[in-house]
All heavy atoms as a GROMACS GRO file, in nm:
protein
  495
    1MET      N    1   0.927  -1.529  -1.268
    1MET     CA    2   0.955  -1.456  -1.134
    1MET      C    3   0.834  -1.348  -1.121
    1MET      O    4   0.802  -1.282  -1.210
    1MET     CB    5   1.087  -1.367  -1.124
    1MET     CG    6   1.093  -1.291  -1.010
    1MET     SD    7   1.256  -1.201  -0.998
    1MET     CE    8   1.366  -1.324  -0.973
    2PRO      N    9   0.751  -1.364  -1.011
    2PRO     CA   10   0.653  -1.258  -0.979
    2PRO      C   11   0.717  -1.134  -0.933
    2PRO      O   12   0.828  -1.130  -0.893
    2PRO     CB   13   0.555  -1.330  -0.875
    2PRO     CG   14   0.664  -1.421  -0.798
    2PRO     CD   15   0.760  -1.462  -0.904
    3VAL      N   16   0.644  -1.021  -0.952
    3VAL     CA   17   0.681  -0.890  -0.901
    3VAL      C   18   0.580  -0.848  -0.803
    3VAL      O   19   0.463  -0.846  -0.842
    3VAL     CB   20   0.704  -0.794  -1.013
    3VAL    CG1   21   0.736  -0.656  -0.958
    3VAL    CG2   22   0.813  -0.844  -1.112
    4LEU      N   23   0.613  -0.800  -0.684
    4LEU     CA   24   0.530  -0.756  -0.587
    4LEU      C   25   0.571  -0.632  -0.527
    4LEU      O   26   0.688  -0.610  -0.494
    4LEU     CB   27   0.536  -0.859  -0.459
    4LEU     CG   28   0.443  -0.835  -0.346
    4LEU    CD1   29   0.290  -0.818  -0.369
    4LEU    CD2   30   0.464  -0.927  -0.227
    5ALA      N   31   0.473  -0.536  -0.518
    5ALA     CA   32   0.507  -0.404  -0.465
    5ALA      C   33   0.392  -0.363  -0.362
    5ALA      O   34   0.278  -0.372  -0.393
    5ALA     CB   35   0.510  -0.292  -0.577
    6GLY      N   36   0.428  -0.341  -0.238
    6GLY     CA   37   0.342  -0.314  -0.136
    6GLY      C   38   0.359  -0.168  -0.078
    6GLY      O   39   0.463  -0.132  -0.033
    7ASN      N   40   0.256  -0.095  -0.092
    7ASN     CA   41   0.249   0.046  -0.037
    7ASN      C   42   0.362   0.122  -0.098
    7ASN      O   43   0.405   0.223  -0.040
    7ASN     CB   44   0.256   0.034   0.111
    7ASN     CG   45   0.124   0.043   0.173
    7ASN    OD1   46   0.029  -0.034   0.124
    7ASN    ND2   47   0.110   0.100   0.294
    8ALA      N   48   0.419   0.096  -0.217
    8ALA     CA   49   0.525   0.169  -0.273
    8ALA      C   50   0.511   0.198  -0.416
    8ALA      O   51   0.561   0.290  -0.455
    8ALA     CB   52   0.650   0.092  -0.248
    9MET      N   53   0.430   0.122  -0.488
    9MET     CA   54   0.425   0.145  -0.630
    9MET      C   55   0.386   0.286  -0.676
    9MET      O   56   0.419   0.320  -0.794
    9MET     CB   57   0.325   0.043  -0.695
    9MET     CG   58   0.345   0.012  -0.837
    9MET     SD   59   0.272  -0.141  -0.879
    9MET     CE   60   0.309  -0.138  -1.042
   10HIS      N   61   0.306   0.352  -0.598
   10HIS     CA   62   0.267   0.491  -0.633
   10HIS      C   63   0.381   0.587  -0.635
   10HIS      O   64   0.386   0.690  -0.690
   10HIS     CB   65   0.149   0.533  -0.547
   10HIS     CG   66   0.185   0.561  -0.396
   10HIS    ND1   67   0.218   0.450  -0.319
   10HIS    CD2   68   0.211   0.673  -0.330
   10HIS    CE1   69   0.247   0.491  -0.196
   10HIS    NE2   70   0.244   0.623  -0.205
   11TRP      N   71   0.497   0.537  -0.566
   11TRP     CA   72   0.616   0.616  -0.576
   11TRP      C   73   0.712   0.600  -0.686
   11TRP      O   74   0.803   0.662  -0.709
   11TRP     CB   75   0.703   0.600  -0.449
   11TRP     CG   76   0.633   0.652  -0.325
   11TRP    CD1   77   0.568   0.580  -0.221
   11TRP    CD2   78   0.617   0.790  -0.283
   11TRP    NE1   79   0.513   0.661  -0.127
   11TRP    CE2   80   0.539   0.789  -0.155
   11TRP    CE3   81   0.657   0.904  -0.329
   11TRP    CZ2   82   0.507   0.907  -0.101
   11TRP    CZ3   83   0.622   1.023  -0.272
   11TRP    CH2   84   0.542   1.025  -0.150
   12PHE      N   85   0.685   0.484  -0.768
   12PHE     CA   86   0.776   0.452  -0.870
   12PHE      C   87   0.777   0.542  -0.986
   12PHE      O   88   0.668   0.596  -1.031
   12PHE     CB   89   0.731   0.307  -0.925
   12PHE     CG   90   0.759   0.191  -0.836
   12PHE    CD1   91   0.804   0.208  -0.707
   12PHE    CD2   92   0.716   0.057  -0.873
   12PHE    CE1   93   0.819   0.095  -0.626
   12PHE    CE2   94   0.737  -0.044  -0.794
   12PHE     CZ   95   0.786  -0.032  -0.667
   13ASP      N   96   0.881   0.571  -1.041
   13ASP     CA   97   0.896   0.633  -1.175
   13ASP      C   98   0.871   0.531  -1.273
   13ASP      O   99   0.960   0.462  -1.305
   13ASP     CB  100   1.028   0.705  -1.186
   13ASP     CG  101   1.053   0.772  -1.328
   13ASP    OD1  102   0.974   0.756  -1.413
   13ASP    OD2  103   1.153   0.839  -1.332
   14MET      N  104   0.746   0.514  -1.331
   14MET     CA  105   0.707   0.399  -1.412
   14MET      C  106   0.791   0.421  -1.546
   14MET      O  107   0.806   0.306  -1.604
   14MET     CB  108   0.563   0.405  -1.444
   14MET     CG  109   0.471   0.360  -1.305
   14MET     SD  110   0.548   0.201  -1.228
   14MET     CE  111   0.495   0.082  -1.355
   15ALA      N  112   0.847   0.524  -1.588
   15ALA     CA  113   0.933   0.531  -1.702
   15ALA      C  114   1.041   0.434  -1.676
   15ALA      O  115   1.102   0.380  -1.776
   15ALA     CB  116   0.962   0.670  -1.745
   16VAL      N  117   1.106   0.442  -1.565
   16VAL     CA  118   1.212   0.361  -1.527
   16VAL      C  119   1.177   0.222  -1.468
   16VAL      O  120   1.230   0.117  -1.516
   16VAL     CB  121   1.308   0.434  -1.426
   16VAL    CG1  122   1.423   0.347  -1.376
   16VAL    CG2  123   1.352   0.573  -1.475
   17ALA      N  124   1.086   0.220  -1.383
   17ALA     CA  125   1.040   0.095  -1.320
   17ALA      C  126   0.968  -0.009  -1.418
   17ALA      O  127   0.976  -0.119  -1.408
   17ALA     CB  128   0.962   0.119  -1.193
   18GLY      N  129   0.882   0.051  -1.503
   18GLY     CA  130   0.811  -0.027  -1.591
   18GLY      C  131   0.893  -0.123  -1.673
   18GLY      O  132   0.875  -0.248  -1.676
   19PRO      N  133   1.005  -0.075  -1.750
   19PRO     CA  134   1.084  -0.166  -1.818
   19PRO      C  135   1.150  -0.263  -1.734
   19PRO      O  136   1.185  -0.381  -1.773
   19PRO     CB  137   1.178  -0.068  -1.884
   19PRO     CG  138   1.104   0.059  -1.901
   19PRO     CD  139   1.021   0.066  -1.779
   20GLU      N  140   1.197  -0.221  -1.621
   20GLU     CA  141   1.265  -0.316  -1.523
   20GLU      C  142   1.178  -0.423  -1.473
   20GLU      O  143   1.219  -0.541  -1.463
   20GLU     CB  144   1.325  -0.242  -1.403
   20GLU     CG  145   1.412  -0.327  -1.309
   20GLU     CD  146   1.537  -0.379  -1.369
   20GLU    OE1  147   1.573  -0.343  -1.487
   20GLU    OE2  148   1.595  -0.473  -1.309
   21ILE      N  149   1.052  -0.387  -1.443
   21ILE     CA  150   0.952  -0.490  -1.401
   21ILE      C  151   0.924  -0.583  -1.523
   21ILE      O  152   0.922  -0.710  -1.500
   21ILE     CB  153   0.822  -0.418  -1.364
   21ILE    CG1  154   0.836  -0.342  -1.224
   21ILE    CG2  155   0.706  -0.520  -1.353
   21ILE    CD1  156   0.717  -0.255  -1.178
   22ALA      N  157   0.911  -0.538  -1.631
   22ALA     CA  158   0.893  -0.618  -1.754
   22ALA      C  159   1.009  -0.712  -1.780
   22ALA      O  160   0.995  -0.833  -1.814
   22ALA     CB  161   0.871  -0.532  -1.887
   23ARG      N  162   1.125  -0.663  -1.751
   23ARG     CA  163   1.253  -0.749  -1.763
   23ARG      C  164   1.253  -0.870  -1.669
   23ARG      O  165   1.294  -0.974  -1.701
   23ARG     CB  166   1.374  -0.654  -1.746
   23ARG     CG  167   1.506  -0.738  -1.774
   23ARG     CD  168   1.625  -0.641  -1.731
   23ARG     NE  169   1.647  -0.638  -1.581
   23ARG     CZ  170   1.682  -0.717  -1.499
   23ARG    NH1  171   1.733  -0.836  -1.555
   23ARG    NH2  172   1.705  -0.700  -1.374
   24VAL      N  173   1.222  -0.842  -1.548
   24VAL     CA  174   1.226  -0.955  -1.454
   24VAL      C  175   1.096  -1.037  -1.439
   24VAL      O  176   1.088  -1.152  -1.386
   24VAL     CB  177   1.264  -0.910  -1.306
   24VAL    CG1  178   1.404  -0.838  -1.315
   24VAL    CG2  179   1.160  -0.817  -1.238
   25LEU      N  180   0.984  -0.984  -1.489
   25LEU     CA  181   0.858  -1.069  -1.476
   25LEU      C  182   0.862  -1.178  -1.584
   25LEU      O  183   0.889  -1.165  -1.697
   25LEU     CB  184   0.739  -0.967  -1.512
   25LEU     CG  185   0.596  -1.006  -1.485
   25LEU    CD1  186   0.584  -1.043  -1.342
   25LEU    CD2  187   0.496  -0.907  -1.532
   26ALA      N  188   0.832  -1.301  -1.529
   26ALA     CA  189   0.838  -1.426  -1.610
   26ALA      C  190   0.720  -1.416  -1.714
   26ALA      O  191   0.606  -1.352  -1.684
   26ALA     CB  192   0.809  -1.539  -1.527
   27PRO      N  193   0.736  -1.466  -1.828
   27PRO     CA  194   0.625  -1.481  -1.927
   27PRO      C  195   0.511  -1.549  -1.850
   27PRO      O  196   0.502  -1.652  -1.786
   27PRO     CB  197   0.686  -1.576  -2.032
   27PRO     CG  198   0.829  -1.564  -2.035
   27PRO     CD  199   0.856  -1.544  -1.875
   28GLY      N  200   0.385  -1.467  -1.869
   28GLY     CA  201   0.266  -1.519  -1.798
   28GLY      C  202   0.264  -1.490  -1.655
   28GLY      O  203   0.183  -1.531  -1.581
   29GLY      N  204   0.377  -1.415  -1.608
   29GLY     CA  205   0.381  -1.377  -1.469
   29GLY      C  206   0.283  -1.281  -1.420
   29GLY      O  207   0.204  -1.233  -1.498
   30ILE      N  208   0.287  -1.241  -1.299
   30ILE     CA  209   0.192  -1.148  -1.232
   30ILE      C  210   0.264  -1.036  -1.164
   30ILE      O  211   0.360  -1.056  -1.100
   30ILE     CB  212   0.112  -1.225  -1.134
   30ILE    CG1  213   0.022  -1.337  -1.199
   30ILE    CG2  214   0.015  -1.133  -1.054
   30ILE    CD1  215  -0.055  -1.427  -1.101
   31LEU      N  216   0.221  -0.917  -1.192
   31LEU     CA  217   0.252  -0.810  -1.115
   31LEU      C  218   0.150  -0.769  -1.011
   31LEU      O  219   0.038  -0.756  -1.041
   31LEU     CB  220   0.270  -0.681  -1.209
   31LEU     CG  221   0.285  -0.543  -1.140
   31LEU    CD1  222   0.408  -0.534  -1.049
   31LEU    CD2  223   0.287  -0.431  -1.242
   32ALA      N  224   0.182  -0.775  -0.889
   32ALA     CA  225   0.085  -0.752  -0.779
   32ALA      C  226   0.118  -0.624  -0.696
   32ALA      O  227   0.230  -0.606  -0.651
   32ALA     CB  228   0.074  -0.884  -0.679
   33GLY      N  229   0.022  -0.538  -0.688
   33GLY     CA  230   0.038  -0.415  -0.606
   33GLY      C  231  -0.064  -0.426  -0.482
   33GLY      O  232  -0.174  -0.470  -0.501
   34LEU      N  233  -0.006  -0.407  -0.371
   34LEU     CA  234  -0.088  -0.429  -0.243
   34LEU      C  235  -0.087  -0.301  -0.165
   34LEU      O  236   0.003  -0.217  -0.178
   34LEU     CB  237  -0.015  -0.540  -0.147
   34LEU     CG  238   0.006  -0.672  -0.212
   34LEU    CD1  239   0.094  -0.754  -0.112
   34LEU    CD2  240  -0.125  -0.743  -0.249
   35TRP      N  241  -0.191  -0.289  -0.093
   35TRP     CA  242  -0.204  -0.166  -0.002
   35TRP      C  243  -0.222  -0.237   0.135
   35TRP      O  244  -0.323  -0.304   0.163
   35TRP     CB  245  -0.329  -0.082  -0.044
   35TRP     CG  246  -0.334   0.047   0.031
   35TRP    CD1  247  -0.395   0.081   0.146
   35TRP    CD2  248  -0.271   0.170  -0.009
   35TRP    NE1  249  -0.378   0.205   0.187
   35TRP    CE2  250  -0.292   0.265   0.099
   35TRP    CE3  251  -0.187   0.212  -0.112
   35TRP    CZ2  252  -0.242   0.399   0.077
   35TRP    CZ3  253  -0.149   0.336  -0.116
   35TRP    CH2  254  -0.173   0.440  -0.021
   36ASN      N  255  -0.146  -0.184   0.226
   36ASN     CA  256  -0.162  -0.246   0.370
   36ASN      C  257  -0.261  -0.151   0.436
   36ASN      O  258  -0.264  -0.032   0.427
   36ASN     CB  259  -0.036  -0.231   0.437
   36ASN     CG  260   0.082  -0.324   0.374
   36ASN    OD1  261   0.046  -0.434   0.318
   36ASN    ND2  262   0.198  -0.286   0.374
   37LEU      N  263  -0.340  -0.219   0.531
   37LEU     CA  264  -0.437  -0.154   0.611
   37LEU      C  265  -0.394  -0.160   0.759
   37LEU      O  266  -0.348  -0.272   0.796
   37LEU     CB  267  -0.580  -0.188   0.586
   37LEU     CG  268  -0.638  -0.172   0.446
   37LEU    CD1  269  -0.788  -0.221   0.451
   37LEU    CD2  270  -0.654  -0.025   0.424
   38MET      N  271  -0.420  -0.054   0.836
   38MET     CA  272  -0.394  -0.072   0.977
   38MET      C  273  -0.528  -0.118   1.050
   38MET      O  274  -0.630  -0.059   1.016
   38MET     CB  275  -0.350   0.068   1.044
   38MET     CG  276  -0.216   0.111   0.980
   38MET     SD  277  -0.121   0.249   1.058
   38MET     CE  278  -0.092   0.171   1.210
   39ASP      N  279  -0.524  -0.212   1.138
   39ASP     CA  280  -0.633  -0.265   1.199
   39ASP      C  281  -0.668  -0.173   1.321
   39ASP      O  282  -0.623  -0.195   1.423
   39ASP     CB  283  -0.601  -0.398   1.249
   39ASP     CG  284  -0.736  -0.476   1.311
   39ASP    OD1  285  -0.830  -0.408   1.317
   39ASP    OD2  286  -0.710  -0.592   1.355
   40ASP      N  287  -0.770  -0.082   1.292
   40ASP     CA  288  -0.803   0.008   1.396
   40ASP      C  289  -0.896  -0.044   1.491
   40ASP      O  290  -0.932   0.026   1.580
   40ASP     CB  291  -0.867   0.152   1.328
   40ASP     CG  292  -0.967   0.110   1.244
   40ASP    OD1  293  -1.012  -0.002   1.207
   40ASP    OD2  294  -1.045   0.223   1.191
   41GLN      N  295  -0.923  -0.177   1.481
   41GLN     CA  296  -1.008  -0.255   1.590
   41GLN      C  297  -0.909  -0.289   1.694
   41GLN      O  298  -0.954  -0.316   1.805
   41GLN     CB  299  -1.068  -0.371   1.525
   41GLN     CG  300  -1.181  -0.316   1.431
   41GLN     CD  301  -1.265  -0.442   1.378
   41GLN    OE1  302  -1.238  -0.563   1.400
   41GLN    NE2  303  -1.371  -0.408   1.306
   42ALA      N  304  -0.770  -0.299   1.671
   42ALA     CA  305  -0.680  -0.319   1.782
   42ALA      C  306  -0.660  -0.192   1.855
   42ALA      O  307  -0.644  -0.075   1.806
   42ALA     CB  308  -0.549  -0.357   1.712
   43GLU      N  309  -0.668  -0.199   1.988
   43GLU     CA  310  -0.674  -0.080   2.073
   43GLU      C  311  -0.550   0.007   2.055
   43GLU      O  312  -0.568   0.127   2.050
   43GLU     CB  313  -0.691  -0.124   2.223
   43GLU     CG  314  -0.702  -0.008   2.320
   43GLU     CD  315  -0.818   0.099   2.281
   43GLU    OE1  316  -0.918   0.070   2.233
   43GLU    OE2  317  -0.781   0.222   2.286
   44TRP      N  318  -0.431  -0.050   2.045
   44TRP     CA  319  -0.322   0.029   2.027
   44TRP      C  320  -0.314   0.098   1.893
   44TRP      O  321  -0.270   0.234   1.896
   44TRP     CB  322  -0.182  -0.046   2.046
   44TRP     CG  323  -0.140  -0.131   1.930
   44TRP    CD1  324  -0.180  -0.271   1.915
   44TRP    CD2  325  -0.072  -0.095   1.817
   44TRP    NE1  326  -0.134  -0.302   1.794
   44TRP    CE2  327  -0.055  -0.204   1.735
   44TRP    CE3  328  -0.012   0.029   1.779
   44TRP    CZ2  329   0.017  -0.201   1.622
   44TRP    CZ3  330   0.057   0.029   1.661
   44TRP    CH2  331   0.074  -0.086   1.581
   45VAL      N  332  -0.370   0.050   1.803
   45VAL     CA  333  -0.377   0.129   1.669
   45VAL      C  334  -0.485   0.243   1.680
   45VAL      O  335  -0.460   0.348   1.629
   45VAL     CB  336  -0.404   0.022   1.548
   45VAL    CG1  337  -0.429   0.091   1.416
   45VAL    CG2  338  -0.307  -0.089   1.540
   46ALA      N  339  -0.592   0.209   1.730
   46ALA     CA  340  -0.697   0.315   1.753
   46ALA      C  341  -0.633   0.427   1.845
   46ALA      O  342  -0.661   0.542   1.810
   46ALA     CB  343  -0.808   0.251   1.817
   47GLY      N  344  -0.558   0.387   1.950
   47GLY     CA  345  -0.509   0.481   2.023
   47GLY      C  346  -0.402   0.572   1.937
   47GLY      O  347  -0.392   0.695   1.958
   48LEU      N  348  -0.320   0.512   1.862
   48LEU     CA  349  -0.226   0.588   1.766
   48LEU      C  350  -0.304   0.686   1.680
   48LEU      O  351  -0.263   0.789   1.662
   48LEU     CB  352  -0.143   0.485   1.686
   48LEU     CG  353  -0.049   0.549   1.576
   48LEU    CD1  354   0.045   0.639   1.644
   48LEU    CD2  355   0.007   0.437   1.504
   49ALA      N  356  -0.421   0.635   1.624
   49ALA     CA  357  -0.499   0.724   1.546
   49ALA      C  358  -0.550   0.845   1.619
   49ALA      O  359  -0.557   0.955   1.572
   49ALA     CB  360  -0.610   0.655   1.477
   50ARG      N  361  -0.594   0.819   1.750
   50ARG     CA  362  -0.637   0.921   1.831
   50ARG      C  363  -0.536   1.038   1.848
   50ARG      O  364  -0.555   1.155   1.840
   50ARG     CB  365  -0.695   0.877   1.952
   50ARG     CG  366  -0.832   0.820   1.935
   50ARG     CD  367  -0.902   0.793   2.087
   50ARG     NE  368  -0.822   0.697   2.167
   50ARG     CZ  369  -0.831   0.564   2.151
   50ARG    NH1  370  -0.913   0.509   2.073
   50ARG    NH2  371  -0.753   0.496   2.238
   51VAL      N  372  -0.414   0.992   1.896
   51VAL     CA  373  -0.313   1.087   1.932
   51VAL      C  374  -0.235   1.152   1.819
   51VAL      O  375  -0.186   1.254   1.835
   51VAL     CB  376  -0.203   1.026   2.035
   51VAL    CG1  377  -0.276   0.969   2.159
   51VAL    CG2  378  -0.133   0.907   1.963
   52SER      N  379  -0.242   1.080   1.705
   52SER     CA  380  -0.161   1.136   1.586
   52SER      C  381  -0.249   1.235   1.509
   52SER      O  382  -0.188   1.309   1.441
   52SER     CB  383  -0.131   1.025   1.487
   52SER     OG  384  -0.236   0.960   1.429
   53GLY      N  385  -0.374   1.234   1.527
   53GLY     CA  386  -0.458   1.331   1.453
   53GLY      C  387  -0.443   1.318   1.301
   53GLY      O  388  -0.454   1.411   1.230
   54GLY      N  389  -0.416   1.197   1.252
   54GLY     CA  390  -0.409   1.175   1.109
   54GLY      C  391  -0.264   1.181   1.058
   54GLY      O  392  -0.236   1.162   0.943
   55ALA      N  393  -0.170   1.232   1.141
   55ALA     CA  394  -0.031   1.245   1.102
   55ALA      C  395   0.028   1.100   1.073
   55ALA      O  396   0.119   1.092   0.986
   55ALA     CB  397   0.050   1.314   1.209
   56ALA      N  398  -0.015   0.994   1.147
   56ALA     CA  399   0.044   0.861   1.120
   56ALA      C  400  -0.052   0.773   1.036
   56ALA      O  401  -0.004   0.686   0.975
   56ALA     CB  402   0.072   0.801   1.254
   57ILE      N  403  -0.174   0.803   1.056
   57ILE     CA  404  -0.276   0.711   0.996
   57ILE      C  405  -0.366   0.794   0.900
   57ILE      O  406  -0.437   0.887   0.954
   57ILE     CB  407  -0.355   0.630   1.085
   57ILE    CG1  408  -0.258   0.545   1.182
   57ILE    CG2  409  -0.465   0.548   1.019
   57ILE    CD1  410  -0.340   0.473   1.285
   58GLY      N  411  -0.363   0.770   0.772
   58GLY     CA  412  -0.447   0.858   0.676
   58GLY      C  413  -0.578   0.798   0.655
   58GLY      O  414  -0.616   0.675   0.699
   59LEU      N  415  -0.661   0.869   0.563
   59LEU     CA  416  -0.798   0.804   0.554
   59LEU      C  417  -0.798   0.672   0.488
   59LEU      O  418  -0.890   0.597   0.520
   59LEU     CB  419  -0.870   0.907   0.441
   59LEU     CG  420  -0.916   1.025   0.516
   59LEU    CD1  421  -0.986   1.118   0.395
   59LEU    CD2  422  -1.029   1.000   0.611
   60ARG      N  423  -0.694   0.627   0.403
   60ARG     CA  424  -0.709   0.505   0.351
   60ARG      C  425  -0.627   0.396   0.406
   60ARG      O  426  -0.616   0.285   0.363
   60ARG     CB  427  -0.656   0.512   0.200
   60ARG     CG  428  -0.742   0.589   0.100
   60ARG     CD  429  -0.686   0.589  -0.040
   60ARG     NE  430  -0.788   0.629  -0.130
   60ARG     CZ  431  -0.756   0.639  -0.262
   60ARG    NH1  432  -0.634   0.624  -0.311
   60ARG    NH2  433  -0.853   0.698  -0.337
   61ASP      N  434  -0.584   0.431   0.534
   61ASP     CA  435  -0.500   0.330   0.607
   61ASP      C  436  -0.576   0.237   0.704
   61ASP      O  437  -0.522   0.151   0.758
   61ASP     CB  438  -0.395   0.398   0.690
   61ASP     CG  439  -0.295   0.474   0.598
   61ASP    OD1  440  -0.273   0.427   0.494
   61ASP    OD2  441  -0.224   0.574   0.658
   62THR      N  442  -0.708   0.266   0.713
   62THR     CA  443  -0.799   0.166   0.805
   62THR      C  444  -0.904   0.116   0.715
   62THR      O  445  -0.970   0.186   0.625
   62THR     CB  446  -0.841   0.239   0.923
   62THR    OG1  447  -0.923   0.357   0.884
   62THR    CG2  448  -0.732   0.295   1.013
   63PRO      N  449  -0.959   0.000   0.750
   63PRO     CA  450  -1.080  -0.047   0.677
   63PRO      C  451  -1.204   0.055   0.676
   63PRO      O  452  -1.270   0.062   0.582
   63PRO     CB  453  -1.107  -0.175   0.751
   63PRO     CG  454  -0.987  -0.222   0.816
   63PRO     CD  455  -0.906  -0.083   0.846
   64ALA      N  456  -1.227   0.115   0.795
   64ALA     CA  457  -1.337   0.206   0.797
   64ALA      C  458  -1.305   0.328   0.713
   64ALA      O  459  -1.405   0.390   0.663
   64ALA     CB  460  -1.355   0.243   0.946
   65GLY      N  461  -1.181   0.371   0.692
   65GLY     CA  462  -1.157   0.477   0.617
   65GLY      C  463  -1.188   0.471   0.474
   65GLY      O  464  -1.216   0.573   0.396
   66TRP      N  465  -1.183   0.354   0.423
   66TRP     CA  466  -1.211   0.331   0.279
   66TRP      C  467  -1.351   0.393   0.232
   66TRP      O  468  -1.366   0.423   0.113
   66TRP     CB  469  -1.193   0.188   0.229
   66TRP     CG  470  -1.052   0.155   0.211
   66TRP    CD1  471  -0.960   0.104   0.294
   66TRP    CD2  472  -0.978   0.188   0.094
   66TRP    NE1  473  -0.835   0.106   0.237
   66TRP    CE2  474  -0.837   0.146   0.108
   66TRP    CE3  475  -1.011   0.235  -0.032
   66TRP    CZ2  476  -0.740   0.161   0.019
   66TRP    CZ3  477  -0.910   0.244  -0.132
   66TRP    CH2  478  -0.781   0.203  -0.110
   67GLY      N  479  -1.440   0.382   0.330
   67GLY     CA  480  -1.578   0.433   0.287
   67GLY      C  481  -1.593   0.575   0.297
   67GLY      O  482  -1.686   0.634   0.236
   68SER      N  483  -1.493   0.649   0.340
   68SER     CA  484  -1.497   0.791   0.327
   68SER      C  485  -1.413   0.858   0.229
   68SER      O  486  -1.409   0.993   0.223
   68SER     CB  487  -1.437   0.837   0.479
   68SER     OG  488  -1.302   0.809   0.494
   69VAL      N  489  -1.356   0.778   0.140
   69VAL     CA  490  -1.268   0.849   0.029
   69VAL      C  491  -1.345   0.821  -0.109
   69VAL      O  492  -1.429   0.742  -0.122
   69VAL     CB  493  -1.127   0.798   0.028
   69VAL    CG1  494  -1.058   0.857   0.148
   69VAL    CG2  495  -1.126   0.652   0.020
   0.00000   0.00000   0.00000
C-alpha cells in the first residue's frame, strides 16, 4: 500500500505518524508528500490573491511565489 499526504504532512506528529506510516507502507512501497499550488494565471485565483492580501494565498501557494522564498 502506498502512503500519500498532500498539503498536510507538515502538520503530522511524526513520533506518532511515522510508525503508523511504516505499519501500512508495503515493503518497497513509497511515501509521497505533495504540495498543491494555486494557478494564479486563472483570473479568479488572481482576483482572490488581490482581495485576500495574502490571507488566503501564501508565498508558496503559487508557481510565481516559489521564486520569492
